[in-house]
C-alpha positions in Angstrom: 113.4 -102.0 -29.6 111.2 -101.7 -26.4 112.1 -99.7 -23.4 110.7 -100.1 -19.9 111.4 -96.5 -18.8 108.4 -94.3 -18.1 109.7 -90.9 -17.1 107.3 -88.0 -16.9 108.3 -85.5 -19.6 108.2 -82.6 -17.1 111.1 -84.2 -15.1 113.2 -84.9 -18.1 113.5 -81.3 -19.4 114.8 -78.4 -17.5 117.2 -78.1 -14.6 116.7 -79.8 -11.3 116.4 -76.5 -9.3 113.1 -75.8 -11.0 111.5 -79.1 -10.1 108.8 -78.9 -7.4 110.4 -81.6 -5.2 113.8 -79.9 -5.0 115.1 -77.8 -2.1 111.8 -76.5 -0.6 114.1 -73.9 1.2 116.2 -76.6 2.7 120.0 -76.2 2.9 122.0 -78.2 0.5 125.4 -79.8 1.2 128.6 -79.0 -0.7 128.4 -82.0 -2.9 125.0 -80.9 -4.1 126.2 -77.4 -4.8 129.3 -78.6 -6.7 127.2 -81.2 -8.6 124.8 -78.5 -9.7 127.7 -76.3 -10.8 129.5 -79.1 -12.8 126.3 -80.4 -14.4 125.0 -76.9 -15.2 122.0 -77.3 -12.9 120.9 -80.6 -14.4 121.7 -83.0 -11.5 122.4 -82.6 -7.8 123.7 -86.1 -7.2 126.6 -86.2 -9.7 129.3 -86.4 -7.0 127.4 -88.8 -4.7 126.7 -88.5 -1.0 130.3 -88.4 0.3 131.0 -84.8 1.5 134.8 -85.1 1.2 134.8 -84.5 -2.5 132.8 -81.3 -2.2 135.1 -80.1 0.6 138.1 -80.8 -1.7 136.7 -78.6 -4.4 135.9 -75.8 -1.9 139.4 -76.0 -0.4 141.0 -76.1 -3.9 139.2 -72.8 -4.8 140.3 -71.2 -1.5 143.9 -72.3 -2.1 143.9 -71.0 -5.7 142.6 -67.6 -4.6 145.1 -67.4 -1.7 148.1 -68.4 -4.0 146.9 -66.0 -6.7 146.7 -63.1 -4.1 150.1 -63.9 -2.7 151.6 -64.1 -6.2 150.1 -60.7 -7.1 151.4 -59.2 -3.8 155.0 -60.4 -4.2 155.5 -60.2 -7.9 153.4 -57.1 -8.9 156.4 -54.7 -8.5 159.0 -56.9 -10.1 160.3 -55.8 -13.4 
């Protein structure tokens, strides 16, 4: 079997945040941040370029923390 892929070995191993062409102190968007989180730092384009999915995950975390805090406040003294 013959493959036509010619990837440099240094770009195949290791996380994307340690590659020289990544981030050069630029800000990353929420999709890149969540993609890095979900892929354990291996890919920053897993979720694509649409920012709405990243905002959804961010708002989901905020909602879960808020609901958990309210639950603790209202039900901590019951029983």
